[in-house]
PyMOL CGO cylinders between C-alpha atoms (Angstrom):
from pymol import cmd
from pymol.cgo import CYLINDER

trace = [
    CYLINDER, 12.55, 168.53, 75.31, 11.45, 172.07, 74.56, 0.3, 1, 1, 1, 1, 1, 1,
    CYLINDER, 11.45, 172.07, 74.56, 13.62, 173.59, 77.26, 0.3, 1, 1, 1, 1, 1, 1,
    CYLINDER, 13.62, 173.59, 77.26, 16.70, 172.08, 75.60, 0.3, 1, 1, 1, 1, 1, 1,
    CYLINDER, 16.70, 172.08, 75.60, 15.95, 174.03, 72.42, 0.3, 1, 1, 1, 1, 1, 1,
    CYLINDER, 15.95, 174.03, 72.42, 14.94, 177.26, 74.16, 0.3, 1, 1, 1, 1, 1, 1,
    CYLINDER, 14.94, 177.26, 74.16, 17.56, 177.49, 76.94, 0.3, 1, 1, 1, 1, 1, 1,
    CYLINDER, 17.56, 177.49, 76.94, 19.37, 180.78, 76.46, 0.3, 1, 1, 1, 1, 1, 1,
    CYLINDER, 19.37, 180.78, 76.46, 21.27, 183.53, 78.23, 0.3, 1, 1, 1, 1, 1, 1,
    CYLINDER, 21.27, 183.53, 78.23, 20.53, 187.24, 77.84, 0.3, 1, 1, 1, 1, 1, 1,
    CYLINDER, 20.53, 187.24, 77.84, 23.71, 189.16, 76.94, 0.3, 1, 1, 1, 1, 1, 1,
    CYLINDER, 23.71, 189.16, 76.94, 23.90, 192.80, 75.85, 0.3, 1, 1, 1, 1, 1, 1,
    CYLINDER, 23.90, 192.80, 75.85, 20.24, 192.88, 74.89, 0.3, 1, 1, 1, 1, 1, 1,
    CYLINDER, 20.24, 192.88, 74.89, 20.27, 189.63, 72.91, 0.3, 1, 1, 1, 1, 1, 1,
    CYLINDER, 20.27, 189.63, 72.91, 19.13, 186.10, 73.69, 0.3, 1, 1, 1, 1, 1, 1,
    CYLINDER, 19.13, 186.10, 73.69, 21.96, 183.66, 73.00, 0.3, 1, 1, 1, 1, 1, 1,
    CYLINDER, 21.96, 183.66, 73.00, 21.26, 179.94, 72.91, 0.3, 1, 1, 1, 1, 1, 1,
    CYLINDER, 21.26, 179.94, 72.91, 23.21, 177.73, 75.26, 0.3, 1, 1, 1, 1, 1, 1,
    CYLINDER, 23.21, 177.73, 75.26, 23.35, 175.21, 72.40, 0.3, 1, 1, 1, 1, 1, 1,
    CYLINDER, 23.35, 175.21, 72.40, 25.29, 177.72, 70.33, 0.3, 1, 1, 1, 1, 1, 1,
    CYLINDER, 25.29, 177.72, 70.33, 27.74, 178.45, 73.15, 0.3, 1, 1, 1, 1, 1, 1,
    CYLINDER, 27.74, 178.45, 73.15, 28.28, 174.80, 74.06, 0.3, 1, 1, 1, 1, 1, 1,
    CYLINDER, 28.28, 174.80, 74.06, 28.48, 173.68, 70.44, 0.3, 1, 1, 1, 1, 1, 1,
    CYLINDER, 28.48, 173.68, 70.44, 31.17, 176.24, 69.66, 0.3, 1, 1, 1, 1, 1, 1,
    CYLINDER, 31.17, 176.24, 69.66, 33.18, 175.38, 72.77, 0.3, 1, 1, 1, 1, 1, 1,
    CYLINDER, 33.18, 175.38, 72.77, 33.10, 171.70, 71.78, 0.3, 1, 1, 1, 1, 1, 1,
    CYLINDER, 33.10, 171.70, 71.78, 34.08, 172.68, 68.24, 0.3, 1, 1, 1, 1, 1, 1,
    CYLINDER, 34.08, 172.68, 68.24, 37.10, 174.58, 69.54, 0.3, 1, 1, 1, 1, 1, 1,
    CYLINDER, 37.10, 174.58, 69.54, 38.07, 171.57, 71.66, 0.3, 1, 1, 1, 1, 1, 1,
    CYLINDER, 38.07, 171.57, 71.66, 37.94, 169.47, 68.49, 0.3, 1, 1, 1, 1, 1, 1,
    CYLINDER, 37.94, 169.47, 68.49, 40.26, 171.94, 66.75, 0.3, 1, 1, 1, 1, 1, 1,
    CYLINDER, 40.26, 171.94, 66.75, 42.76, 171.75, 69.62, 0.3, 1, 1, 1, 1, 1, 1,
    CYLINDER, 42.76, 171.75, 69.62, 42.73, 167.96, 69.41, 0.3, 1, 1, 1, 1, 1, 1,
    CYLINDER, 42.73, 167.96, 69.41, 43.16, 168.20, 65.65, 0.3, 1, 1, 1, 1, 1, 1,
    CYLINDER, 43.16, 168.20, 65.65, 46.24, 170.41, 65.98, 0.3, 1, 1, 1, 1, 1, 1,
    CYLINDER, 46.24, 170.41, 65.98, 47.67, 167.78, 68.31, 0.3, 1, 1, 1, 1, 1, 1,
    CYLINDER, 47.67, 167.78, 68.31, 46.79, 165.10, 65.72, 0.3, 1, 1, 1, 1, 1, 1,
    CYLINDER, 46.79, 165.10, 65.72, 44.57, 163.30, 68.19, 0.3, 1, 1, 1, 1, 1, 1,
    CYLINDER, 44.57, 163.30, 68.19, 42.04, 160.92, 66.65, 0.3, 1, 1, 1, 1, 1, 1,
    CYLINDER, 42.04, 160.92, 66.65, 39.49, 162.02, 69.26, 0.3, 1, 1, 1, 1, 1, 1,
    CYLINDER, 39.49, 162.02, 69.26, 39.21, 165.32, 67.35, 0.3, 1, 1, 1, 1, 1, 1,
    CYLINDER, 39.21, 165.32, 67.35, 36.75, 163.68, 64.96, 0.3, 1, 1, 1, 1, 1, 1,
    CYLINDER, 36.75, 163.68, 64.96, 34.07, 162.25, 67.30, 0.3, 1, 1, 1, 1, 1, 1,
    CYLINDER, 34.07, 162.25, 67.30, 34.27, 165.36, 69.49, 0.3, 1, 1, 1, 1, 1, 1,
    CYLINDER, 34.27, 165.36, 69.49, 33.68, 167.52, 66.43, 0.3, 1, 1, 1, 1, 1, 1,
    CYLINDER, 33.68, 167.52, 66.43, 30.70, 165.38, 65.43, 0.3, 1, 1, 1, 1, 1, 1,
    CYLINDER, 30.70, 165.38, 65.43, 28.99, 166.21, 68.73, 0.3, 1, 1, 1, 1, 1, 1,
    CYLINDER, 28.99, 166.21, 68.73, 29.44, 169.91, 67.96, 0.3, 1, 1, 1, 1, 1, 1,
    CYLINDER, 29.44, 169.91, 67.96, 28.00, 169.35, 64.47, 0.3, 1, 1, 1, 1, 1, 1,
    CYLINDER, 28.00, 169.35, 64.47, 24.76, 167.96, 65.88, 0.3, 1, 1, 1, 1, 1, 1,
    CYLINDER, 24.76, 167.96, 65.88, 24.30, 170.88, 68.26, 0.3, 1, 1, 1, 1, 1, 1,
    CYLINDER, 24.30, 170.88, 68.26, 25.15, 173.58, 65.73, 0.3, 1, 1, 1, 1, 1, 1,
    CYLINDER, 25.15, 173.58, 65.73, 22.89, 172.06, 63.08, 0.3, 1, 1, 1, 1, 1, 1,
    CYLINDER, 22.89, 172.06, 63.08, 19.89, 172.90, 65.25, 0.3, 1, 1, 1, 1, 1, 1,
    CYLINDER, 19.89, 172.90, 65.25, 21.29, 176.36, 66.04, 0.3, 1, 1, 1, 1, 1, 1,
    CYLINDER, 21.29, 176.36, 66.04, 21.64, 177.53, 62.44, 0.3, 1, 1, 1, 1, 1, 1,
    CYLINDER, 21.64, 177.53, 62.44, 18.09, 176.48, 61.59, 0.3, 1, 1, 1, 1, 1, 1,
    CYLINDER, 18.09, 176.48, 61.59, 16.76, 179.01, 64.07, 0.3, 1, 1, 1, 1, 1, 1,
    CYLINDER, 16.76, 179.01, 64.07, 13.57, 179.64, 62.12, 0.3, 1, 1, 1, 1, 1, 1,
    CYLINDER, 13.57, 179.64, 62.12, 12.83, 175.94, 61.75, 0.3, 1, 1, 1, 1, 1, 1,
    CYLINDER, 12.83, 175.94, 61.75, 13.28, 175.28, 65.45, 0.3, 1, 1, 1, 1, 1, 1,
    CYLINDER, 13.28, 175.28, 65.45, 11.56, 178.56, 66.44, 0.3, 1, 1, 1, 1, 1, 1,
    CYLINDER, 11.56, 178.56, 66.44, 14.38, 179.63, 68.75, 0.3, 1, 1, 1, 1, 1, 1,
    CYLINDER, 14.38, 179.63, 68.75, 15.33, 183.23, 69.70, 0.3, 1, 1, 1, 1, 1, 1,
    CYLINDER, 15.33, 183.23, 69.70, 17.73, 183.54, 66.75, 0.3, 1, 1, 1, 1, 1, 1,
    CYLINDER, 17.73, 183.54, 66.75, 15.22, 182.97, 63.97, 0.3, 1, 1, 1, 1, 1, 1,
    CYLINDER, 15.22, 182.97, 63.97, 17.51, 183.59, 60.97, 0.3, 1, 1, 1, 1, 1, 1,
    CYLINDER, 17.51, 183.59, 60.97, 18.00, 180.46, 58.88, 0.3, 1, 1, 1, 1, 1, 1,
    CYLINDER, 18.00, 180.46, 58.88, 21.55, 179.98, 57.59, 0.3, 1, 1, 1, 1, 1, 1,
    CYLINDER, 21.55, 179.98, 57.59, 21.03, 176.93, 55.40, 0.3, 1, 1, 1, 1, 1, 1,
    CYLINDER, 21.03, 176.93, 55.40, 24.67, 176.83, 54.33, 0.3, 1, 1, 1, 1, 1, 1,
    CYLINDER, 24.67, 176.83, 54.33, 25.85, 176.85, 57.92, 0.3, 1, 1, 1, 1, 1, 1,
    CYLINDER, 25.85, 176.85, 57.92, 23.32, 174.15, 58.84, 0.3, 1, 1, 1, 1, 1, 1,
    CYLINDER, 23.32, 174.15, 58.84, 24.08, 172.07, 55.77, 0.3, 1, 1, 1, 1, 1, 1,
    CYLINDER, 24.08, 172.07, 55.77, 27.79, 172.13, 56.40, 0.3, 1, 1, 1, 1, 1, 1,
    CYLINDER, 27.79, 172.13, 56.40, 27.21, 170.54, 59.79, 0.3, 1, 1, 1, 1, 1, 1,
    CYLINDER, 27.21, 170.54, 59.79, 25.68, 167.56, 57.99, 0.3, 1, 1, 1, 1, 1, 1,
    CYLINDER, 25.68, 167.56, 57.99, 28.64, 167.30, 55.62, 0.3, 1, 1, 1, 1, 1, 1,
    CYLINDER, 28.64, 167.30, 55.62, 31.05, 167.87, 58.50, 0.3, 1, 1, 1, 1, 1, 1,
    CYLINDER, 31.05, 167.87, 58.50, 29.51, 164.89, 60.22, 0.3, 1, 1, 1, 1, 1, 1,
    CYLINDER, 29.51, 164.89, 60.22, 29.98, 162.72, 57.14, 0.3, 1, 1, 1, 1, 1, 1,
    CYLINDER, 29.98, 162.72, 57.14, 33.52, 163.93, 56.35, 0.3, 1, 1, 1, 1, 1, 1,
    CYLINDER, 33.52, 163.93, 56.35, 34.46, 163.60, 60.03, 0.3, 1, 1, 1, 1, 1, 1,
    CYLINDER, 34.46, 163.60, 60.03, 33.41, 159.96, 59.93, 0.3, 1, 1, 1, 1, 1, 1,
    CYLINDER, 33.41, 159.96, 59.93, 35.85, 159.53, 57.02, 0.3, 1, 1, 1, 1, 1, 1,
    CYLINDER, 35.85, 159.53, 57.02, 38.58, 161.45, 58.85, 0.3, 1, 1, 1, 1, 1, 1,
    CYLINDER, 38.58, 161.45, 58.85, 38.07, 159.38, 61.99, 0.3, 1, 1, 1, 1, 1, 1,
    CYLINDER, 38.07, 159.38, 61.99, 38.37, 156.16, 59.98, 0.3, 1, 1, 1, 1, 1, 1,
    CYLINDER, 38.37, 156.16, 59.98, 41.43, 157.39, 58.05, 0.3, 1, 1, 1, 1, 1, 1,
    CYLINDER, 41.43, 157.39, 58.05, 43.35, 158.53, 61.12, 0.3, 1, 1, 1, 1, 1, 1,
    CYLINDER, 43.35, 158.53, 61.12, 42.59, 155.27, 62.89, 0.3, 1, 1, 1, 1, 1, 1,
    CYLINDER, 42.59, 155.27, 62.89, 43.93, 153.38, 59.85, 0.3, 1, 1, 1, 1, 1, 1,
    CYLINDER, 43.93, 153.38, 59.85, 47.05, 155.55, 59.88, 0.3, 1, 1, 1, 1, 1, 1,
    CYLINDER, 47.05, 155.55, 59.88, 47.65, 154.68, 63.53, 0.3, 1, 1, 1, 1, 1, 1,
    CYLINDER, 47.65, 154.68, 63.53, 47.29, 150.97, 62.82, 0.3, 1, 1, 1, 1, 1, 1,
    CYLINDER, 47.29, 150.97, 62.82, 49.60, 150.95, 59.80, 0.3, 1, 1, 1, 1, 1, 1,
    CYLINDER, 49.60, 150.95, 59.80, 52.09, 153.66, 60.83, 0.3, 1, 1, 1, 1, 1, 1,
    CYLINDER, 52.09, 153.66, 60.83, 55.11, 153.25, 63.03, 0.3, 1, 1, 1, 1, 1, 1,
    CYLINDER, 55.11, 153.25, 63.03, 54.62, 156.46, 65.02, 0.3, 1, 1, 1, 1, 1, 1,
    CYLINDER, 54.62, 156.46, 65.02, 52.09, 157.53, 67.59, 0.3, 1, 1, 1, 1, 1, 1,
    CYLINDER, 52.09, 157.53, 67.59, 50.69, 160.38, 65.48, 0.3, 1, 1, 1, 1, 1, 1,
    CYLINDER, 50.69, 160.38, 65.48, 47.57, 159.70, 63.44, 0.3, 1, 1, 1, 1, 1, 1,
    CYLINDER, 47.57, 159.70, 63.44, 48.78, 161.74, 60.46, 0.3, 1, 1, 1, 1, 1, 1,
    CYLINDER, 48.78, 161.74, 60.46, 52.02, 163.20, 59.12, 0.3, 1, 1, 1, 1, 1, 1,
    CYLINDER, 52.02, 163.20, 59.12, 51.52, 166.78, 57.87, 0.3, 1, 1, 1, 1, 1, 1,
    CYLINDER, 51.52, 166.78, 57.87, 52.46, 167.42, 54.23, 0.3, 1, 1, 1, 1, 1, 1,
    CYLINDER, 52.46, 167.42, 54.23, 51.86, 169.89, 51.44, 0.3, 1, 1, 1, 1, 1, 1,
    CYLINDER, 51.86, 169.89, 51.44, 49.26, 168.86, 48.88, 0.3, 1, 1, 1, 1, 1, 1,
    CYLINDER, 49.26, 168.86, 48.88, 50.65, 167.93, 45.48, 0.3, 1, 1, 1, 1, 1, 1,
    CYLINDER, 50.65, 167.93, 45.48, 49.99, 170.06, 42.42, 0.3, 1, 1, 1, 1, 1, 1,
    CYLINDER, 49.99, 170.06, 42.42, 47.32, 167.65, 41.22, 0.3, 1, 1, 1, 1, 1, 1,
    CYLINDER, 47.32, 167.65, 41.22, 45.66, 167.60, 44.64, 0.3, 1, 1, 1, 1, 1, 1,
    CYLINDER, 45.66, 167.60, 44.64, 45.61, 171.41, 44.80, 0.3, 1, 1, 1, 1, 1, 1,
    CYLINDER, 45.61, 171.41, 44.80, 44.10, 171.61, 41.33, 0.3, 1, 1, 1, 1, 1, 1,
    CYLINDER, 44.10, 171.61, 41.33, 41.45, 169.10, 42.36, 0.3, 1, 1, 1, 1, 1, 1,
    CYLINDER, 41.45, 169.10, 42.36, 40.62, 171.14, 45.45, 0.3, 1, 1, 1, 1, 1, 1,
    CYLINDER, 40.62, 171.14, 45.45, 40.42, 174.38, 43.44, 0.3, 1, 1, 1, 1, 1, 1,
    CYLINDER, 40.42, 174.38, 43.44, 38.13, 172.86, 40.81, 0.3, 1, 1, 1, 1, 1, 1,
    CYLINDER, 38.13, 172.86, 40.81, 35.93, 171.21, 43.44, 0.3, 1, 1, 1, 1, 1, 1,
    CYLINDER, 35.93, 171.21, 43.44, 35.82, 174.47, 45.39, 0.3, 1, 1, 1, 1, 1, 1,
    CYLINDER, 35.82, 174.47, 45.39, 34.85, 176.58, 42.38, 0.3, 1, 1, 1, 1, 1, 1,
    CYLINDER, 34.85, 176.58, 42.38, 32.15, 174.16, 41.23, 0.3, 1, 1, 1, 1, 1, 1,
    CYLINDER, 32.15, 174.16, 41.23, 30.86, 173.69, 44.76, 0.3, 1, 1, 1, 1, 1, 1,
    CYLINDER, 30.86, 173.69, 44.76, 30.71, 177.44, 45.35, 0.3, 1, 1, 1, 1, 1, 1,
    CYLINDER, 30.71, 177.44, 45.35, 28.62, 178.04, 42.23, 0.3, 1, 1, 1, 1, 1, 1,
    CYLINDER, 28.62, 178.04, 42.23, 26.20, 175.22, 43.04, 0.3, 1, 1, 1, 1, 1, 1,
    CYLINDER, 26.20, 175.22, 43.04, 25.92, 176.18, 46.71, 0.3, 1, 1, 1, 1, 1, 1,
    CYLINDER, 25.92, 176.18, 46.71, 25.40, 179.87, 45.87, 0.3, 1, 1, 1, 1, 1, 1,
    CYLINDER, 25.40, 179.87, 45.87, 22.58, 178.99, 43.48, 0.3, 1, 1, 1, 1, 1, 1,
    CYLINDER, 22.58, 178.99, 43.48, 20.97, 176.56, 45.92, 0.3, 1, 1, 1, 1, 1, 1,
    CYLINDER, 20.97, 176.56, 45.92, 21.20, 178.86, 48.94, 0.3, 1, 1, 1, 1, 1, 1,
    CYLINDER, 21.20, 178.86, 48.94, 19.82, 181.78, 46.94, 0.3, 1, 1, 1, 1, 1, 1,
    CYLINDER, 19.82, 181.78, 46.94, 16.83, 179.65, 45.94, 0.3, 1, 1, 1, 1, 1, 1,
    CYLINDER, 16.83, 179.65, 45.94, 16.34, 178.58, 49.55, 0.3, 1, 1, 1, 1, 1, 1,
    CYLINDER, 16.34, 178.58, 49.55, 16.38, 182.19, 50.74, 0.3, 1, 1, 1, 1, 1, 1,
    CYLINDER, 16.38, 182.19, 50.74, 19.44, 181.73, 52.95, 0.3, 1, 1, 1, 1, 1, 1,
    CYLINDER, 19.44, 181.73, 52.95, 20.83, 184.84, 54.63, 0.3, 1, 1, 1, 1, 1, 1,
    CYLINDER, 20.83, 184.84, 54.63, 23.91, 186.17, 52.77, 0.3, 1, 1, 1, 1, 1, 1,
    CYLINDER, 23.91, 186.17, 52.77, 23.91, 183.36, 50.19, 0.3, 1, 1, 1, 1, 1, 1,
    CYLINDER, 23.91, 183.36, 50.19, 27.31, 183.99, 48.58, 0.3, 1, 1, 1, 1, 1, 1,
    CYLINDER, 27.31, 183.99, 48.58, 29.17, 184.29, 51.88, 0.3, 1, 1, 1, 1, 1, 1,
    CYLINDER, 29.17, 184.29, 51.88, 27.20, 181.37, 53.29, 0.3, 1, 1, 1, 1, 1, 1,
    CYLINDER, 27.20, 181.37, 53.29, 28.08, 179.31, 50.19, 0.3, 1, 1, 1, 1, 1, 1,
    CYLINDER, 28.08, 179.31, 50.19, 31.81, 179.96, 50.61, 0.3, 1, 1, 1, 1, 1, 1,
    CYLINDER, 31.81, 179.96, 50.61, 31.68, 179.07, 54.31, 0.3, 1, 1, 1, 1, 1, 1,
    CYLINDER, 31.68, 179.07, 54.31, 29.86, 175.86, 53.40, 0.3, 1, 1, 1, 1, 1, 1,
    CYLINDER, 29.86, 175.86, 53.40, 32.24, 174.81, 50.61, 0.3, 1, 1, 1, 1, 1, 1,
    CYLINDER, 32.24, 174.81, 50.61, 35.44, 176.06, 52.23, 0.3, 1, 1, 1, 1, 1, 1,
    CYLINDER, 35.44, 176.06, 52.23, 34.63, 174.25, 55.47, 0.3, 1, 1, 1, 1, 1, 1,
    CYLINDER, 34.63, 174.25, 55.47, 34.14, 170.94, 53.67, 0.3, 1, 1, 1, 1, 1, 1,
    CYLINDER, 34.14, 170.94, 53.67, 37.41, 171.38, 51.75, 0.3, 1, 1, 1, 1, 1, 1,
    CYLINDER, 37.41, 171.38, 51.75, 39.26, 172.23, 54.96, 0.3, 1, 1, 1, 1, 1, 1,
    CYLINDER, 39.26, 172.23, 54.96, 37.84, 169.23, 56.81, 0.3, 1, 1, 1, 1, 1, 1,
    CYLINDER, 37.84, 169.23, 56.81, 38.77, 166.91, 53.95, 0.3, 1, 1, 1, 1, 1, 1,
    CYLINDER, 38.77, 166.91, 53.95, 42.26, 168.45, 53.85, 0.3, 1, 1, 1, 1, 1, 1,
    CYLINDER, 42.26, 168.45, 53.85, 42.67, 167.81, 57.56, 0.3, 1, 1, 1, 1, 1, 1,
    CYLINDER, 42.67, 167.81, 57.56, 41.73, 164.16, 57.07, 0.3, 1, 1, 1, 1, 1, 1,
    CYLINDER, 41.73, 164.16, 57.07, 44.38, 163.87, 54.35, 0.3, 1, 1, 1, 1, 1, 1,
    CYLINDER, 44.38, 163.87, 54.35, 47.00, 165.74, 56.39, 0.3, 1, 1, 1, 1, 1, 1,
    CYLINDER, 47.00, 165.74, 56.39, 47.37, 168.71, 53.99, 0.3, 1, 1, 1, 1, 1, 1,
    CYLINDER, 47.37, 168.71, 53.99, 49.08, 171.75, 55.52, 0.3, 1, 1, 1, 1, 1, 1,
    CYLINDER, 49.08, 171.75, 55.52, 46.88, 173.96, 53.34, 0.3, 1, 1, 1, 1, 1, 1,
    CYLINDER, 46.88, 173.96, 53.34, 43.74, 173.05, 55.27, 0.3, 1, 1, 1, 1, 1, 1,
    CYLINDER, 43.74, 173.05, 55.27, 44.65, 175.53, 58.01, 0.3, 1, 1, 1, 1, 1, 1,
    CYLINDER, 44.65, 175.53, 58.01, 44.85, 178.37, 55.46, 0.3, 1, 1, 1, 1, 1, 1,
    CYLINDER, 44.85, 178.37, 55.46, 41.49, 177.43, 53.96, 0.3, 1, 1, 1, 1, 1, 1,
    CYLINDER, 41.49, 177.43, 53.96, 40.00, 177.69, 57.46, 0.3, 1, 1, 1, 1, 1, 1,
    CYLINDER, 40.00, 177.69, 57.46, 41.46, 181.19, 57.85, 0.3, 1, 1, 1, 1, 1, 1,
    CYLINDER, 41.46, 181.19, 57.85, 39.76, 182.21, 54.59, 0.3, 1, 1, 1, 1, 1, 1,
    CYLINDER, 39.76, 182.21, 54.59, 36.47, 180.72, 55.87, 0.3, 1, 1, 1, 1, 1, 1,
    CYLINDER, 36.47, 180.72, 55.87, 36.75, 182.60, 59.15, 0.3, 1, 1, 1, 1, 1, 1,
    CYLINDER, 36.75, 182.60, 59.15, 37.48, 185.90, 57.39, 0.3, 1, 1, 1, 1, 1, 1,
    CYLINDER, 37.48, 185.90, 57.39, 34.13, 185.65, 55.59, 0.3, 1, 1, 1, 1, 1, 1,
    CYLINDER, 34.13, 185.65, 55.59, 32.25, 184.06, 58.48, 0.3, 1, 1, 1, 1, 1, 1,
    CYLINDER, 32.25, 184.06, 58.48, 32.85, 186.75, 61.11, 0.3, 1, 1, 1, 1, 1, 1,
    CYLINDER, 32.85, 186.75, 61.11, 31.00, 189.61, 59.36, 0.3, 1, 1, 1, 1, 1, 1,
    CYLINDER, 31.00, 189.61, 59.36, 28.21, 187.29, 58.15, 0.3, 1, 1, 1, 1, 1, 1,
    CYLINDER, 28.21, 187.29, 58.15, 27.52, 185.89, 61.61, 0.3, 1, 1, 1, 1, 1, 1,
    CYLINDER, 27.52, 185.89, 61.61, 27.67, 189.32, 63.24, 0.3, 1, 1, 1, 1, 1, 1,
    CYLINDER, 27.67, 189.32, 63.24, 25.06, 190.64, 60.80, 0.3, 1, 1, 1, 1, 1, 1,
    CYLINDER, 25.06, 190.64, 60.80, 22.88, 187.57, 61.40, 0.3, 1, 1, 1, 1, 1, 1,
    CYLINDER, 22.88, 187.57, 61.40, 23.11, 187.93, 65.19, 0.3, 1, 1, 1, 1, 1, 1,
    CYLINDER, 23.11, 187.93, 65.19, 25.02, 184.71, 65.91, 0.3, 1, 1, 1, 1, 1, 1,
    CYLINDER, 25.02, 184.71, 65.91, 27.45, 186.41, 68.27, 0.3, 1, 1, 1, 1, 1, 1,
    CYLINDER, 27.45, 186.41, 68.27, 29.05, 183.38, 70.01, 0.3, 1, 1, 1, 1, 1, 1,
    CYLINDER, 29.05, 183.38, 70.01, 29.74, 181.81, 66.62, 0.3, 1, 1, 1, 1, 1, 1,
    CYLINDER, 29.74, 181.81, 66.62, 31.22, 185.07, 65.32, 0.3, 1, 1, 1, 1, 1, 1,
    CYLINDER, 31.22, 185.07, 65.32, 33.44, 185.32, 68.39, 0.3, 1, 1, 1, 1, 1, 1,
    CYLINDER, 33.44, 185.32, 68.39, 34.56, 181.73, 67.94, 0.3, 1, 1, 1, 1, 1, 1,
    CYLINDER, 34.56, 181.73, 67.94, 35.45, 182.47, 64.31, 0.3, 1, 1, 1, 1, 1, 1,
    CYLINDER, 35.45, 182.47, 64.31, 37.78, 185.26, 65.48, 0.3, 1, 1, 1, 1, 1, 1,
    CYLINDER, 37.78, 185.26, 65.48, 39.42, 182.97, 68.02, 0.3, 1, 1, 1, 1, 1, 1,
    CYLINDER, 39.42, 182.97, 68.02, 39.49, 180.11, 65.55, 0.3, 1, 1, 1, 1, 1, 1,
    CYLINDER, 39.49, 180.11, 65.55, 41.14, 182.26, 62.86, 0.3, 1, 1, 1, 1, 1, 1,
    CYLINDER, 41.14, 182.26, 62.86, 44.03, 183.07, 65.18, 0.3, 1, 1, 1, 1, 1, 1,
    CYLINDER, 44.03, 183.07, 65.18, 44.15, 179.45, 66.31, 0.3, 1, 1, 1, 1, 1, 1,
    CYLINDER, 44.15, 179.45, 66.31, 44.35, 178.25, 62.69, 0.3, 1, 1, 1, 1, 1, 1,
    CYLINDER, 44.35, 178.25, 62.69, 47.40, 180.42, 62.06, 0.3, 1, 1, 1, 1, 1, 1,
    CYLINDER, 47.40, 180.42, 62.06, 49.01, 178.87, 65.14, 0.3, 1, 1, 1, 1, 1, 1,
    CYLINDER, 49.01, 178.87, 65.14, 48.00, 175.41, 63.95, 0.3, 1, 1, 1, 1, 1, 1,
    CYLINDER, 48.00, 175.41, 63.95, 49.50, 176.07, 60.52, 0.3, 1, 1, 1, 1, 1, 1,
    CYLINDER, 49.50, 176.07, 60.52, 52.83, 177.12, 62.02, 0.3, 1, 1, 1, 1, 1, 1,
    CYLINDER, 52.83, 177.12, 62.02, 52.80, 174.08, 64.33, 0.3, 1, 1, 1, 1, 1, 1,
    CYLINDER, 52.80, 174.08, 64.33, 52.10, 171.63, 61.51, 0.3, 1, 1, 1, 1, 1, 1,
    CYLINDER, 52.10, 171.63, 61.51, 54.68, 173.38, 59.30, 0.3, 1, 1, 1, 1, 1, 1,
    CYLINDER, 54.68, 173.38, 59.30, 57.33, 172.84, 61.98, 0.3, 1, 1, 1, 1, 1, 1,
    CYLINDER, 57.33, 172.84, 61.98, 56.26, 169.21, 62.27, 0.3, 1, 1, 1, 1, 1, 1,
    CYLINDER, 56.26, 169.21, 62.27, 56.59, 168.82, 58.51, 0.3, 1, 1, 1, 1, 1, 1,
    CYLINDER, 56.59, 168.82, 58.51, 60.05, 170.35, 58.45, 0.3, 1, 1, 1, 1, 1, 1,
    CYLINDER, 60.05, 170.35, 58.45, 61.09, 168.14, 61.34, 0.3, 1, 1, 1, 1, 1, 1,
    CYLINDER, 61.09, 168.14, 61.34, 59.82, 165.04, 59.52, 0.3, 1, 1, 1, 1, 1, 1,
    CYLINDER, 59.82, 165.04, 59.52, 61.60, 166.02, 56.28, 0.3, 1, 1, 1, 1, 1, 1,
    CYLINDER, 61.60, 166.02, 56.28, 64.90, 166.71, 58.05, 0.3, 1, 1, 1, 1, 1, 1,
    CYLINDER, 64.90, 166.71, 58.05, 64.61, 163.48, 59.99, 0.3, 1, 1, 1, 1, 1, 1,
    CYLINDER, 64.61, 163.48, 59.99, 65.37, 165.29, 63.24, 0.3, 1, 1, 1, 1, 1, 1,
    CYLINDER, 65.37, 165.29, 63.24, 62.80, 164.62, 65.94, 0.3, 1, 1, 1, 1, 1, 1,
    CYLINDER, 62.80, 164.62, 65.94, 61.66, 167.46, 68.12, 0.3, 1, 1, 1, 1, 1, 1,
    CYLINDER, 61.66, 167.46, 68.12, 60.42, 166.08, 71.46, 0.3, 1, 1, 1, 1, 1, 1,
    CYLINDER, 60.42, 166.08, 71.46, 58.48, 169.26, 72.16, 0.3, 1, 1, 1, 1, 1, 1,
    CYLINDER, 58.48, 169.26, 72.16, 56.58, 168.90, 68.90, 0.3, 1, 1, 1, 1, 1, 1,
    CYLINDER, 56.58, 168.90, 68.90, 56.20, 165.13, 69.02, 0.3, 1, 1, 1, 1, 1, 1,
    CYLINDER, 56.20, 165.13, 69.02, 54.67, 165.36, 72.48, 0.3, 1, 1, 1, 1, 1, 1,
    CYLINDER, 54.67, 165.36, 72.48, 51.52, 166.95, 71.06, 0.3, 1, 1, 1, 1, 1, 1,
    CYLINDER, 51.52, 166.95, 71.06, 50.94, 163.94, 68.78, 0.3, 1, 1, 1, 1, 1, 1,
]
cmd.load_cgo(trace, "trace")
């Protein structure tokens, strides 16, 4: 099994793990499915979580990228758990809803936004403290990526439009952190994913407006 952990490609003077490349490609596929409100987005994303968990514990697994990003690794575990919830919720929506889409996009209510803000602030403080104690690389940035990613994944499960914007904020912090740590494929994916999230936000916003107006848009409904 050692070759599975060590398999890498040499690019521009750096060894890049195939697990990191493949995990990020699968993660992007999950995001595409999520924008289309496909329930398959969740199990596909869970496969990426397993791969990337091993990548971000480079020191533990003694792979070429030996910088441990405990926040990045830990969020894969929470992603897996929250994705199980999202998978269940979207399947329930399909069974009880009248349409083909697994979720109807909507803005979070004032109470829901306040809950997310409070959970985010508390989570950030706790994660920052914990990651600093663990010796994680870039603990504050890593803490925000960890907490913001969990909030965004939960928001996606609930159908909040805001979850796309939270992802953009995560990507904005993640790109410089991952570049400094030498995780180049992940940094590149964050750039692509940031642009994709803006597109996803606009797409879901149009779907929301269409649902509110009661006028179906076949072009939009076809992605559901």
